[in-house]
DSSP file (Angstrom, degrees, kcal/mol; ACC not computed):
  #  RESIDUE AA STRUCTURE BP1 BP2  ACC     N-H-->O    O-->H-N    N-H-->O    O-->H-N    TCO  KAPPA ALPHA  PHI   PSI    X-CA   Y-CA   Z-CA
    1    1 A X     >        0   0    0      0, 0.0     4,-2.3     0, 0.0     5,-0.2   0.000 360.0 360.0 360.0 -45.0    0.0    0.0    0.0
    2    2 A X  H  >  +     0   0    0      1,-0.2     4,-2.6     2,-0.2     5,-0.2   0.893 360.0  52.1 -63.5 -39.2    2.8    2.4    0.9
    3    3 A X  H  > S+     0   0    0      2,-0.2     4,-2.5     1,-0.2    -1,-0.2   0.912 110.0  48.2 -64.1 -42.7    4.6    1.6   -2.3
    4    4 A X  H  > S+     0   0    0      2,-0.2     4,-2.4     1,-0.2    -2,-0.2   0.911 112.3  48.9 -63.3 -43.2    1.5    2.3   -4.4
    5    5 A X  H  X S+     0   0    0     -4,-2.3     4,-2.5     2,-0.2    -2,-0.2   0.904 111.1  50.2 -63.5 -41.9    0.9    5.6   -2.6
    6    6 A X  H  X S+     0   0    0     -4,-2.6     4,-2.4     2,-0.2    -2,-0.2   0.926 111.5  47.5 -62.9 -45.5    4.6    6.6   -3.1
    7    7 A X  H  X S+     0   0    0     -4,-2.5     4,-2.3     1,-0.2    -2,-0.2   0.893 111.9  51.0 -62.9 -39.9    4.4    5.8   -6.9
    8    8 A X  H  X S+     0   0    0     -4,-2.4     4,-2.4     2,-0.2    -2,-0.2   0.927 111.2  47.6 -61.3 -46.4    1.1    7.7   -7.1
    9    9 A X  H  X S+     0   0    0     -4,-2.5     4,-2.6     1,-0.2    -2,-0.2   0.886 111.1  50.6 -65.0 -39.9    2.6   10.7   -5.4
   10   10 A X  H  X S+     0   0    0     -4,-2.4     4,-2.7     2,-0.2    -1,-0.2   0.917 110.8  50.3 -63.4 -42.4    5.7   10.6   -7.7
   11   11 A X  H  X S+     0   0    0     -4,-2.3     4,-2.3     2,-0.2    -2,-0.2   0.920 112.0  46.2 -60.9 -45.8    3.5   10.4  -10.7
   12   12 A X  H  X S+     0   0    0     -4,-2.4     4,-1.9     2,-0.2    -2,-0.2   0.917 113.4  49.7 -63.5 -43.8    1.4   13.4   -9.6
   13   13 A X  H  X S+     0   0    0     -4,-2.6     4,-0.9     1,-0.2    -2,-0.2   0.921 111.4  49.4 -61.0 -45.0    4.6   15.4   -8.8
   14   14 A X  H >< S+     0   0    0     -4,-2.7     3,-0.6     1,-0.2     4,-0.3   0.898 110.7  49.4 -62.1 -42.5    6.1   14.6  -12.2
   15   15 A X  H >< S+     0   0    0     -4,-2.3     3,-0.9     1,-0.2    -1,-0.2   0.847 104.6  58.5 -66.4 -34.0    3.0   15.6  -14.0
   16   16 A X  H 3< S+     0   0    0     -4,-1.9    -1,-0.2     1,-0.2    -2,-0.2   0.757 112.4  40.2 -70.0 -22.0    2.8   18.9  -12.2
   17   17 A X  T << S+     0   0    0     -4,-0.9    -1,-0.2    -3,-0.6    -2,-0.2   0.341  92.8 109.1-106.4   6.1    6.2   19.9  -13.4
   18   18 A X  S <  S-     0   0    0     -3,-0.9     2,-0.2    -4,-0.3    -3,-0.0  -0.422  81.9 -90.2 -80.6 159.3    5.9   18.6  -17.0
   19   19 A X        -     0   0    0     -2,-0.1     2,-0.5     1,-0.1    -1,-0.1  -0.477  40.0-143.7 -69.3 133.1    5.7   20.8  -19.9
   20   20 A X        -     0   0    0     -2,-0.2     2,-0.3    -3,-0.1   115,-0.1  -0.878   9.9-130.7-104.7 126.1    2.1   21.7  -20.8
   21   21 A X        -     0   0    0     -2,-0.5   112,-0.0     1,-0.1     4,-0.0  -0.566  34.7-108.7 -70.4 129.8    1.1   22.1  -24.4
   22   22 A X        -     0   0    0     -2,-0.3    -1,-0.1     1,-0.1     3,-0.1  -0.286  16.8-138.6 -59.3 145.8   -0.8   25.4  -24.9
   23   23 A X  S    S+     0   0    0      1,-0.2     2,-0.5    -3,-0.1    -1,-0.1   0.780  91.3  50.9 -78.0 -27.1   -4.5   24.9  -25.5
   24   24 A X  S    S-     0   0    0      2,-0.0     2,-1.0     0, 0.0    -1,-0.2  -0.959  74.2-152.4-114.3 121.7   -4.6   27.6  -28.2
   25   25 A X        -     0   0    0     -2,-0.5   107,-0.0    -3,-0.1   128,-0.0  -0.806  23.5-146.7 -94.3 102.5   -2.0   27.4  -31.0
   26   26 A X        -     0   0    0     -2,-1.0     3,-0.1     1,-0.1   126,-0.0  -0.280  20.0-167.3 -74.6 152.8   -1.6   31.1  -32.0
   27   27 A X  S    S+     0   0    0      1,-0.1   122,-2.1   121,-0.0     2,-0.3   0.392  71.1  31.3-118.3  -2.0   -0.8   32.1  -35.6
   28   28 A X  S    S-     0   0    0    120,-0.2     2,-0.3   122,-0.0   120,-0.1  -0.938  77.3-110.4-148.0 170.2    0.1   35.8  -35.0
   29   29 A X        -     0   0    0     -2,-0.3     2,-0.1   118,-0.2    99,-0.0  -0.786  27.6-120.1-105.6 148.1    1.7   38.0  -32.4
   30   30 A X     >  -     0   0    0     -2,-0.3     4,-2.3     1,-0.1     5,-0.2  -0.400  28.7-111.7 -76.5 162.0    0.1   40.6  -30.2
   31   31 A X  H  > S+     0   0    0      1,-0.2     4,-1.4     2,-0.2    18,-0.1   0.894 120.1  52.3 -60.0 -40.1    1.2   44.3  -30.4
   32   32 A X  H  4 S+     0   0    0      1,-0.2     4,-0.3     2,-0.2    -1,-0.2   0.904 109.0  49.2 -64.2 -41.2    2.6   43.9  -26.8
   33   33 A X  H >4 S+     0   0    0      1,-0.2     3,-1.3    94,-0.2    15,-0.3   0.916 109.8  51.4 -64.0 -42.6    4.5   40.8  -27.7
   34   34 A X  H 3< S+     0   0    0     -4,-2.3    15,-2.5     1,-0.3    16,-0.3   0.776 107.0  54.0 -66.6 -25.9    6.0   42.5  -30.8
   35   35 A X  T 3< S+     0   0    0     -4,-1.4    -1,-0.3    13,-0.2    -2,-0.2   0.452  78.9 125.2 -87.6  -0.3    7.2   45.5  -28.7
   36   36 A X    <   -     0   0    0     -3,-1.3    12,-1.6    -4,-0.3     2,-0.3  -0.373  57.1-134.6 -60.6 132.9    9.0   43.3  -26.3
   37   37 A X  E     +A   47   0A   0     10,-0.2    85,-0.4    11,-0.1     2,-0.3  -0.708  27.6 172.4 -94.6 142.7   12.7   44.4  -26.0
   38   38 A X  E     -A   46   0A   0      8,-3.2     8,-2.2    -2,-0.3     2,-0.4  -0.758  28.2-116.9-128.3 177.6   15.7   42.1  -26.0
   39   39 A X  E     -AB  45 119A   0     80,-2.4    80,-2.6    -2,-0.3     6,-0.2  -0.971  19.0-140.7-121.2 140.6   19.4   42.8  -26.1
   40   40 A X  E >   - B   0 118A   0      4,-2.5     3,-2.0    -2,-0.4    78,-0.2  -0.284  40.7 -91.0 -82.5 177.7   21.8   41.8  -28.9
   41   41 A X  T 3  S+     0   0    0     76,-0.6    77,-0.1     1,-0.3    -1,-0.1   0.818 128.8  58.6 -59.0 -30.4   25.3   40.6  -28.3
   42   42 A X  T 3  S-     0   0    0      2,-0.1    -1,-0.3     1,-0.1     3,-0.1   0.483 118.3-112.7 -79.3  -2.4   26.4   44.2  -28.5
   43   43 A X  S <  S+     0   0    0     -3,-2.0     2,-0.2     1,-0.3    -2,-0.1   0.409  72.0 138.2  86.9  -2.9   24.1   45.1  -25.6
   44   44 A X        -     0   0    0      1,-0.1    -4,-2.5    -5,-0.1    -1,-0.3  -0.527  56.3-113.4 -79.8 145.0   21.9   47.3  -27.8
   45   45 A X  E     +A   39   0A   0     -6,-0.2     2,-0.3    -2,-0.2    -6,-0.2  -0.508  39.2 170.9 -77.8 142.3   18.1   47.1  -27.3
   46   46 A X  E     -A   38   0A   0     -8,-2.2    -8,-3.2    -2,-0.2     2,-0.2  -0.988  23.8-130.6-149.7 146.5   16.0   45.6  -30.1
   47   47 A X  E  >  -A   37   0A   0     -2,-0.3     4,-2.1   -10,-0.2   -10,-0.2  -0.576  25.8-115.0 -96.2 163.0   12.3   44.6  -30.3
   48   48 A X  H  > S+     0   0    0    -12,-1.6     4,-2.8   -15,-0.3     5,-0.2   0.903 119.8  55.9 -57.8 -41.7   10.8   41.3  -31.5
   49   49 A X  H  > S+     0   0    0    -15,-2.5     4,-2.6     1,-0.2    -1,-0.2   0.916 106.0  50.1 -58.2 -44.2    9.2   43.4  -34.3
   50   50 A X  H  > S+     0   0    0    -16,-0.3     4,-1.8     2,-0.2    -1,-0.2   0.909 110.8  49.5 -60.9 -42.4   12.7   44.7  -35.3
   51   51 A X  H  X S+     0   0    0     -4,-2.1     4,-0.8     1,-0.2    -2,-0.2   0.941 112.4  46.8 -63.1 -47.3   14.0   41.1  -35.4
   52   52 A X  H >< S+     0   0    0     -4,-2.8     3,-0.8     1,-0.2     4,-0.2   0.887 109.4  54.9 -62.6 -38.7   11.1   39.9  -37.5
   53   53 A X  H >< S+     0   0    0     -4,-2.6     3,-1.1     1,-0.2    -1,-0.2   0.867 102.3  57.2 -62.5 -35.8   11.5   42.9  -39.9
   54   54 A X  H 3< S+     0   0    0     -4,-1.8    -1,-0.2     1,-0.2    -2,-0.2   0.759 115.1  38.0 -64.3 -24.2   15.2   41.9  -40.4
   55   55 A X  T X< S+     0   0    0     -4,-0.8     3,-2.1    -3,-0.8    -1,-0.2   0.216  82.4 143.8-112.9  12.5   14.0   38.5  -41.6
   56   56 A X  T <  S+     0   0    0     -3,-1.1    90,-0.2     1,-0.3    89,-0.1  -0.257  70.3  26.1 -56.5 136.8   10.9   39.5  -43.5
   57   57 A X  T 3  S+     0   0    0     88,-2.4     2,-0.3     1,-0.3    -1,-0.3   0.373 109.0  93.2  89.1  -4.4   10.5   37.4  -46.6
   58   58 A X  S <  S-     0   0    0     -3,-2.1     2,-0.4    86,-0.2    -1,-0.3  -0.841  80.3-113.5-117.9 155.4   12.4   34.5  -45.1
   59   59 A X        -     0   0    0     29,-0.4    31,-2.6    -2,-0.3     2,-0.4  -0.761  40.0-163.0 -83.2 134.7   11.3   31.5  -43.1
   60   60 A X  E     -cD  90 143A   0     83,-2.5    83,-3.4    -2,-0.4     2,-0.6  -0.953  17.2-155.0-125.2 138.8   12.6   31.8  -39.5
   61   61 A X  E     -cD  91 142A   0     29,-2.6    31,-2.7    -2,-0.4     2,-0.5  -0.968  13.8-152.5-108.9 121.3   13.1   29.2  -36.8
   62   62 A X  E     -cD  92 141A   0     79,-2.9    79,-1.9    -2,-0.6     2,-0.6  -0.831   9.7-165.5 -91.7 127.3   13.0   30.8  -33.3
   63   63 A X  E     -cD  93 140A   0     29,-2.7    31,-2.8    -2,-0.5     2,-0.5  -0.952   3.1-160.7-118.5 111.0   15.1   28.7  -30.8
   64   64 A X  E     +cD  94 139A   0     75,-2.8    75,-1.2    -2,-0.6    74,-0.6  -0.807  33.6 136.6 -92.2 127.1   14.5   29.5  -27.1
   65   65 A X  E     -c   95   0A   0     29,-2.1    31,-2.4    -2,-0.5     2,-0.3  -0.929  35.3-155.6-157.2 174.9   17.4   28.2  -25.0
   66   66 A X    >   -     0   0    0     -2,-0.3     3,-1.2    29,-0.2     7,-0.2  -0.949  29.1-124.2-159.5 149.8   19.8   28.8  -22.2
   67   67 A X  T 3  S+     0   0    0     -2,-0.3     6,-0.1     1,-0.2    -1,-0.0   0.706 112.2  55.7 -68.1 -20.6   23.2   27.5  -21.2
   68   68 A X  T 3  S+     0   0    0      4,-0.0     2,-0.8    -3,-0.0    -1,-0.2   0.531  85.9  98.0 -86.9  -6.8   21.9   26.4  -17.8
   69   69 A X    <>  -     0   0    0     -3,-1.2     4,-2.2     1,-0.2    -3,-0.2  -0.736  56.2-165.0 -91.4 109.2   19.2   24.3  -19.4
   70   70 A X  H  > S+     0   0    0     -2,-0.8     4,-2.3     1,-0.2     5,-0.2   0.894  90.8  52.7 -61.0 -41.5   20.2   20.7  -19.5
   71   71 A X  H  > S+     0   0    0      1,-0.2     4,-1.6    66,-0.2    -1,-0.2   0.888 109.1  50.8 -61.8 -38.3   17.3   19.8  -22.0
   72   72 A X  H  > S+     0   0    0     65,-0.2     4,-1.1     2,-0.2    -2,-0.2   0.918 110.5  48.2 -64.5 -43.7   18.5   22.7  -24.3
   73   73 A X  H  < S+     0   0    0     -4,-2.2     4,-0.5     1,-0.2    -2,-0.2   0.862 110.2  51.5 -67.8 -35.4   22.1   21.4  -24.2
   74   74 A X  H  < S+     0   0    0     -4,-2.3     4,-0.3     1,-0.2     3,-0.3   0.839 112.9  46.5 -67.5 -31.9   21.0   17.9  -25.0
   75   75 A X  H  X S+     0   0    0     -4,-1.6     4,-2.5    -5,-0.2     3,-0.4   0.650  88.6  91.3 -82.4 -16.0   19.0   19.2  -27.9
   76   76 A X  H  X S+     0   0    0     -4,-1.1     4,-2.6     1,-0.2     5,-0.2   0.861  82.9  50.4 -53.6 -46.2   21.8   21.4  -29.2
   77   77 A X  H  > S+     0   0    0     -4,-0.5     4,-1.8    -3,-0.3    -1,-0.2   0.908 114.3  45.2 -60.8 -39.3   23.4   18.8  -31.6
   78   78 A X  H  > S+     0   0    0     -3,-0.4     4,-2.4    -4,-0.3    -1,-0.2   0.853 111.8  52.4 -71.2 -34.4   20.0   18.1  -33.2
   79   79 A X  H  X S+     0   0    0     -4,-2.5     4,-2.2     2,-0.2    -2,-0.2   0.901 109.7  49.3 -66.0 -40.2   19.2   21.8  -33.4
   80   80 A X  H  X S+     0   0    0     -4,-2.6     4,-2.6    -5,-0.2    -2,-0.2   0.875 110.4  51.1 -65.2 -36.9   22.6   22.3  -35.2
   81   81 A X  H  X S+     0   0    0     -4,-1.8     4,-2.5     2,-0.2    -2,-0.2   0.908 108.6  50.8 -65.4 -42.9   21.7   19.5  -37.5
   82   82 A X  H  X S+     0   0    0     -4,-2.4     4,-0.5     2,-0.2    -2,-0.2   0.919 112.5  47.2 -59.3 -43.9   18.3   21.1  -38.3
   83   83 A X  H >< S+     0   0    0     -4,-2.2     3,-1.0     1,-0.2     6,-0.2   0.921 112.2  49.2 -64.2 -44.8   20.1   24.4  -39.0
   84   84 A X  H 3< S+     0   0    0     -4,-2.6     3,-0.4     1,-0.2    -2,-0.2   0.867 110.0  51.5 -63.2 -37.5   22.7   22.6  -41.2
   85   85 A X  H 3< S+     0   0    0     -4,-2.5    -1,-0.2     1,-0.2    -2,-0.2   0.544 112.0  48.7 -78.1  -6.4   20.0   20.8  -43.2
   86   86 A X    X<  +     0   0    0     -3,-1.0     3,-1.8    -4,-0.5    -1,-0.2  -0.541  60.5 160.5-131.9  66.8   18.1   24.0  -43.9
   87   87 A X  T 3  S+     0   0    0     -3,-0.4    -1,-0.1     1,-0.3    -2,-0.1   0.694  74.9  58.3 -66.0 -17.6   20.7   26.5  -45.2
   88   88 A X  T 3  S+     0   0    0     -3,-0.1   -29,-0.4     2,-0.1     2,-0.4   0.371  92.0  87.1 -92.0   5.5   17.9   28.7  -46.7
   89   89 A X  S <  S-     0   0    0     -3,-1.8     2,-0.5    -6,-0.2   -29,-0.2  -0.844  75.9-130.4-106.1 140.7   16.2   29.2  -43.3
   90   90 A X  E     -c   60   0A   0    -31,-2.6   -29,-2.6    -2,-0.4     2,-0.5  -0.786  19.5-157.1 -89.3 129.0   17.1   31.9  -40.8
   91   91 A X  E     -c   61   0A   0     -2,-0.5    25,-0.6   -31,-0.2     2,-0.5  -0.922   6.8-169.3-107.8 129.3   17.7   30.7  -37.3
   92   92 A X  E     -ce  62 116A   0    -31,-2.7   -29,-2.7    -2,-0.5     2,-0.6  -0.981   9.6-150.8-121.4 126.9   17.3   33.2  -34.5
   93   93 A X  E     -ce  63 117A   0     23,-3.1    25,-2.4    -2,-0.5     2,-0.6  -0.872   7.0-165.9-106.1 121.3   18.4   32.2  -31.0
   94   94 A X  E     -ce  64 118A   0    -31,-2.8   -29,-2.1    -2,-0.6     2,-0.3  -0.918  14.0-151.6-111.1 112.5   16.6   33.7  -28.0
   95   95 A X  E     -ce  65 119A   0     23,-3.3    25,-2.2    -2,-0.6   -29,-0.2  -0.610  19.4-166.5 -92.3 141.2   18.4   33.2  -24.8
   96   96 A X        +     0   0    0    -31,-2.4   -30,-0.1    -2,-0.3    28,-0.1  -0.137  37.2 148.7-112.4  34.5   16.9   33.0  -21.3
   97   97 A X        -     0   0    0    -32,-0.2    26,-0.1     1,-0.1    23,-0.1  -0.262  52.3-127.7 -62.3 158.1   20.1   33.4  -19.4
   98   98 A X  S    S+     0   0    0      1,-0.1     2,-0.3    25,-0.1    -1,-0.1   0.758  85.0  21.4 -83.7 -25.5   19.9   35.1  -16.1
   99   99 A X  S  > S-     0   0    0      1,-0.1     4,-2.2    24,-0.0     5,-0.1  -0.942  75.1-115.9-139.7 160.7   22.6   37.8  -16.7
  100  100 A X  H  > S+     0   0    0     -2,-0.3     4,-2.7     1,-0.2     5,-0.2   0.877 117.8  55.4 -62.3 -37.5   24.3   39.4  -19.7
  101  101 A X  H  > S+     0   0    0      2,-0.2     4,-2.5     1,-0.2    -1,-0.2   0.909 108.1  47.5 -62.7 -41.9   27.6   37.8  -18.5
  102  102 A X  H  > S+     0   0    0      2,-0.2     4,-2.7     1,-0.2    -1,-0.2   0.894 110.5  53.0 -64.8 -40.1   26.0   34.4  -18.6
  103  103 A X  H  X S+     0   0    0     -4,-2.2     4,-2.2     2,-0.2    -2,-0.2   0.950 111.5  45.0 -58.5 -51.2   24.6   35.1  -22.0
  104  104 A X  H  X S+     0   0    0     -4,-2.7     4,-1.9     1,-0.2    -2,-0.2   0.908 113.6  49.9 -61.6 -43.3   28.1   36.1  -23.3
  105  105 A X  H  X S+     0   0    0     -4,-2.5     4,-3.3     1,-0.2    -1,-0.2   0.913 110.3  50.2 -62.4 -42.8   29.7   33.0  -21.7
  106  106 A X  H  X S+     0   0    0     -4,-2.7     4,-2.4     1,-0.2     6,-0.2   0.890 107.3  53.7 -64.8 -39.0   27.1   30.6  -23.1
  107  107 A X  H  <>S+     0   0    0     -4,-2.2     5,-3.1    -5,-0.2     6,-0.8   0.913 115.6  40.4 -61.7 -41.2   27.6   32.1  -26.6
  108  108 A X  H ><5S+     0   0    0     -4,-1.9     3,-1.4     3,-0.2    -2,-0.2   0.950 115.3  50.4 -68.6 -50.2   31.4   31.4  -26.3
  109  109 A X  H 3<5S+     0   0    0     -4,-3.3    -2,-0.2     1,-0.3    -3,-0.2   0.837 118.4  37.1 -59.8 -36.9   31.1   28.1  -24.6
  110  110 A X  T 3<5S-     0   0    0     -4,-2.4    -1,-0.3    -5,-0.2    -2,-0.2   0.135 110.4-114.3-107.5  19.4   28.6   26.6  -27.1
  111  111 A X  T < 5S+     0   0    0     -3,-1.4    -3,-0.2     1,-0.1     3,-0.2   0.903  72.9 134.0  52.3  50.8   30.2   28.2  -30.3
  112  112 A X    > < +     0   0    0     -5,-3.1     3,-2.0    -6,-0.2    -4,-0.2   0.363  30.6 104.2-108.1   2.0   27.1   30.4  -30.9
  113  113 A X  T 3  S+     0   0    0     -6,-0.8     4,-0.2     1,-0.3    -1,-0.1   0.763  78.0  54.9 -60.8 -26.9   28.9   33.7  -31.6
  114  114 A X  T 3  S+     0   0    0     -3,-0.2    -1,-0.3    -7,-0.2     2,-0.2   0.305  97.6  85.8 -90.7  11.5   28.4   33.5  -35.4
  115  115 A X  S <  S-     0   0    0     -3,-2.0     2,-1.1    -8,-0.1   -23,-0.1  -0.534  94.5 -92.2-106.7 173.1   24.6   33.1  -35.0
  116  116 A X  E     + e   0  92A   0    -25,-0.6   -23,-3.1    -2,-0.2     2,-0.4  -0.742  59.7 176.4 -88.0  96.3   21.7   35.6  -34.7
  117  117 A X  E     + e   0  93A   0     -2,-1.1   -76,-0.6   -25,-0.2     2,-0.3  -0.837  15.8 172.0-114.9 140.3   21.5   35.8  -30.8
  118  118 A X  E     -Be  40  94A   0    -25,-2.4   -23,-3.3    -2,-0.4     2,-0.4  -0.968  17.5-144.4-141.0 157.7   19.4   37.9  -28.5
  119  119 A X  E     -Be  39  95A   0    -80,-2.6   -80,-2.4    -2,-0.3     2,-1.6  -0.979  17.1-130.6-129.4 133.2   18.8   37.9  -24.7
  120  120 A X    >   +     0   0    0    -25,-2.2     3,-1.8    -2,-0.4   -82,-0.1  -0.642  28.3 177.8 -79.8  88.2   15.7   38.6  -22.7
  121  121 A X  T 3  S+     0   0    0     -2,-1.6    -1,-0.2     1,-0.3   -83,-0.1   0.766  77.2  63.1 -63.3 -24.6   17.3   41.1  -20.3
  122  122 A X  T 3  S-     0   0    0    -85,-0.4    -1,-0.3     1,-0.3     3,-0.2   0.555 111.3-121.8 -77.6  -7.4   13.8   41.5  -18.7
  123  123 A X    <   -     0   0    0     -3,-1.8    -1,-0.3     1,-0.2   -26,-0.1  -0.371  41.5 -48.4  94.8-177.3   13.8   37.8  -17.7
  124  124 A X  S    S+     0   0    0    -28,-0.1     2,-0.9     1,-0.1    -1,-0.2   0.900 119.5  67.5 -62.8 -46.0   11.6   34.9  -18.4
  125  125 A X  S    S+     0   0    0     -3,-0.2     2,-0.3     4,-0.1    -1,-0.1  -0.698  70.4 122.0 -86.4 108.4    8.3   36.7  -17.6
  126  126 A X  S  > S-     0   0    0     -2,-0.9     4,-2.7     1,-0.0     5,-0.3  -0.932  75.0 -87.4-154.6 174.0    7.7   39.4  -20.2
  127  127 A X  H  > S+     0   0    0     -2,-0.3     4,-1.8     1,-0.2   -94,-0.2   0.869 122.6  45.7 -59.5 -39.8    5.0   40.3  -22.7
  128  128 A X  H  > S+     0   0    0    -95,-0.2     4,-2.2   -96,-0.2    -1,-0.2   0.972 116.2  42.5 -69.1 -53.7    6.5   38.1  -25.5
  129  129 A X  H  4>S+     0   0    0      1,-0.2     5,-2.8     2,-0.2     4,-0.2   0.864 115.3  50.7 -63.9 -36.4    7.1   35.0  -23.5
  130  130 A X  H ><5S+     0   0    0     -4,-2.7     3,-1.1     3,-0.2    -1,-0.2   0.915 109.9  51.1 -65.4 -41.4    3.7   35.3  -21.7
  131  131 A X  H 3<5S+     0   0    0     -4,-1.8    -2,-0.2    -5,-0.3    -1,-0.2   0.889 112.2  44.8 -64.5 -39.5    1.9   35.8  -25.0
  132  132 A X  T 3<5S-     0   0    0     -4,-2.2    -1,-0.3    -5,-0.1    -2,-0.2   0.355 111.9-118.8 -88.8   8.8    3.5   32.6  -26.6
  133  133 A X  T < 5 -     0   0    0     -3,-1.1     2,-0.8    -4,-0.2    -3,-0.2   0.896  39.9-173.6  59.6  42.5    2.8   30.6  -23.4
  134  134 A X      < +     0   0    0     -5,-2.8    -1,-0.2     1,-0.2     3,-0.1  -0.583  24.0 148.2 -72.7 109.8    6.5   29.9  -22.8
  135  135 A X        +     0   0    0     -2,-0.8     2,-0.3     1,-0.3    -1,-0.2   0.349  62.5  17.6-123.1   2.5    6.6   27.5  -20.0
  136  136 A X  S    S-     0   0    0     -3,-0.1     2,-0.3  -117,-0.1    -1,-0.3  -0.971  76.9-100.8-167.0 151.7    9.6   25.4  -20.8
  137  137 A X  S    S+     0   0    0     -2,-0.3   -65,-0.2    -3,-0.1   -66,-0.2  -0.977  85.8  53.1-129.8 150.8   12.8   25.4  -22.8
  138  138 A X  S    S+     0   0    0    -74,-0.6     2,-0.3    -2,-0.3   -73,-0.2   0.458  73.1 162.1 -73.7 159.0   13.9   24.4  -25.3
  139  139 A X  E     -D   64   0A   0    -75,-1.2   -75,-2.8    -2,-0.2     2,-0.4  -0.989  19.9-159.9-146.8 142.6   11.1   25.6  -27.5
  140  140 A X  E     -DF  63 154A   0     14,-2.9    14,-0.9    -2,-0.3     2,-0.4  -0.971   7.5-177.8-129.3 140.2   11.0   26.1  -31.2
  141  141 A X  E     -D   62   0A   0    -79,-1.9   -79,-2.9    -2,-0.4     2,-0.5  -0.988  17.3-143.6-133.7 144.3    8.7   28.1  -33.4
  142  142 A X  E     -DF  61 151A   0      9,-2.1     8,-2.8    -2,-0.4     9,-1.9  -0.944  15.1-162.9-109.4 128.7    8.6   28.5  -37.2
  143  143 A X  E     -DF  60 149A   0    -83,-3.4   -83,-2.5    -2,-0.5     6,-0.2  -0.918  14.0-134.0-111.9 133.2    7.8   31.9  -38.6
  144  144 A X    >   -     0   0    0      4,-2.8     3,-2.0    -2,-0.4   -86,-0.2  -0.134  34.9 -88.0 -81.4-179.2    6.6   32.3  -42.2
  145  145 A X  T 3  S+     0   0    0      1,-0.3   -88,-2.4   -88,-0.2   -87,-0.2   0.648 127.6  51.9 -65.0 -16.5    7.8   34.8  -44.8
  146  146 A X  T 3  S-     0   0    0    -90,-0.2    -1,-0.3   -89,-0.1     3,-0.1   0.185 120.9-104.8-105.1  15.5    5.1   37.3  -43.6
  147  147 A X  S <  S+     0   0    0     -3,-2.0     2,-0.2   -89,-0.3  -118,-0.2   0.719  78.0 134.3  68.1  24.5    6.2   37.1  -39.9
  148  148 A X        -     0   0    0   -120,-0.1    -4,-2.8     1,-0.0     2,-0.6  -0.658  66.0 -99.4 -95.6 160.4    3.2   35.0  -39.0
  149  149 A X  E     +F  143   0A   0   -122,-2.1    -6,-0.2    -2,-0.2     3,-0.2  -0.705  41.9 169.9 -84.1 119.0    3.5   31.9  -36.8
  150  150 A X  E    S+     0   0A   0     -8,-2.8     2,-0.4    -2,-0.6    -7,-0.2   0.785  78.0  23.7 -97.5 -35.4    3.5   28.7  -38.9
  151  151 A X  E     -F  142   0A   0     -9,-1.9    -9,-2.1     1,-0.1    -1,-0.3  -0.948  69.4-178.9-132.8 111.2    4.5   26.3  -36.2
  152  152 A X  E     +     0   0A   0     -2,-0.4     2,-0.5     1,-0.2    -1,-0.1   0.847  62.5  30.7 -82.1 -37.1    3.6   27.5  -32.7
  153  153 A X  E     +     0   0A   0    -14,-0.1     2,-0.3   -12,-0.0    -1,-0.2  -0.933  56.2 142.1-141.1 113.0    4.8   24.8  -30.4
  154  154 A X  E     -F  140   0A   0    -14,-0.9   -14,-2.9    -2,-0.5   -16,-0.1  -0.981  21.1-170.6-143.3 137.9    7.7   22.3  -30.6
  155  155 A X  S    S+     0   0    0     -2,-0.3     2,-0.3   -16,-0.2    -1,-0.0   0.389  74.2  45.7-108.8   1.1    9.9   21.2  -27.7
  156  156 A X  S >  S-     0   0    0    -16,-0.1     3,-1.6     1,-0.1    -1,-0.1  -0.999  70.4-135.7-143.4 141.5   12.5   19.3  -29.7
  157  157 A X  T 3  S+     0   0    0     -2,-0.3     6,-0.1     1,-0.3    -1,-0.1   0.656 108.2  64.1 -68.5 -11.8   14.4   20.1  -32.9
  158  158 A X  T 3   +     0   0    0      4,-0.1     2,-0.3     3,-0.0    -1,-0.3   0.468  68.3 124.3 -87.8  -3.1   13.6   16.5  -33.9
  159  159 A X    X>  -     0   0    0     -3,-1.6     3,-1.8     1,-0.2     4,-0.8  -0.439  59.9-144.9 -58.2 116.9    9.8   17.3  -34.0
  160  160 A X  H 3> S+     0   0    0     -2,-0.3     4,-2.3     1,-0.3    -1,-0.2   0.749  93.5  69.1 -61.5 -22.7    9.0   16.2  -37.6
  161  161 A X  H 3> S+     0   0    0      1,-0.2     4,-2.4     2,-0.2    -1,-0.3   0.770  91.2  61.4 -67.5 -24.0    6.4   19.0  -37.8
  162  162 A X  H <> S+     0   0    0     -3,-1.8     4,-2.5     2,-0.2    -1,-0.2   0.975 110.0  38.6 -63.6 -53.0    9.2   21.6  -37.8
  163  163 A X  H  X S+     0   0    0     -4,-0.8     4,-2.8     1,-0.2    -2,-0.2   0.889 115.5  53.2 -66.1 -39.0   10.7   20.2  -41.0
  164  164 A X  H  X S+     0   0    0     -4,-2.3     4,-2.3     2,-0.2    -1,-0.2   0.920 110.9  47.3 -60.3 -43.8    7.3   19.5  -42.6
  165  165 A X  H  X S+     0   0    0     -4,-2.4     4,-2.3     2,-0.2    -2,-0.2   0.926 112.2  49.5 -63.9 -45.3    6.3   23.2  -41.9
  166  166 A X  H  X S+     0   0    0     -4,-2.5     4,-1.7     1,-0.2    -2,-0.2   0.937 111.0  50.1 -57.8 -48.0    9.6   24.4  -43.3
  167  167 A X  H  X S+     0   0    0     -4,-2.8     4,-0.5     1,-0.2    -1,-0.2   0.903 110.7  49.0 -59.9 -43.1    9.1   22.3  -46.5
  168  168 A X  H >< S+     0   0    0     -4,-2.3     3,-0.9     1,-0.2    -1,-0.2   0.901 110.5  50.9 -63.6 -40.6    5.5   23.6  -47.0
  169  169 A X  H 3< S+     0   0    0     -4,-2.3    -1,-0.2     1,-0.2    -2,-0.2   0.793 108.3  52.4 -68.5 -27.4    6.6   27.2  -46.6
  170  170 A X  H 3<        0   0    0     -4,-1.7    -1,-0.2     1,-0.2    -2,-0.2   0.527 360.0 360.0 -87.2  -5.4    9.4   26.8  -49.1
  171  171 A X    <<        0   0    0     -3,-0.9    -1,-0.2    -4,-0.5    -2,-0.1   0.491 360.0 360.0 -70.5 360.0    7.1   25.3  -51.9
């Protein structure tokens, strides 16, 4: 009886901390989300809208990650493979590091300096992350050529829907 109760409690505890798939899969961004500020590697402020404008007309994969995130680091080789297999796609890396120093160290440590990197200086809870229901990392989103959301929710770069979405957008 005690063993059953213990297994039940472990199961409940595990479920309460598991990643929850959003109930609404959004296809566009709110004005507040688009005005969310991030920092580039150079420390300059930039909005999500500015980032999307830089990639207008291109398919973009947003990769949410952090150097302290074990799941992100385990996914990194597959994310690099996805990027390598899709040279015509723009990849934008959005870091959830806790400090600018950690952001800079992670970019060096994981050979990310030559990529399009930004950092949420405001922290995890902000208008953009709240709008997209960011409750776990890693997380991947595919953005179409008109800056709309084509694939809202993926937790692994191996999710076949990422590549399927990319392929459909490039037709």
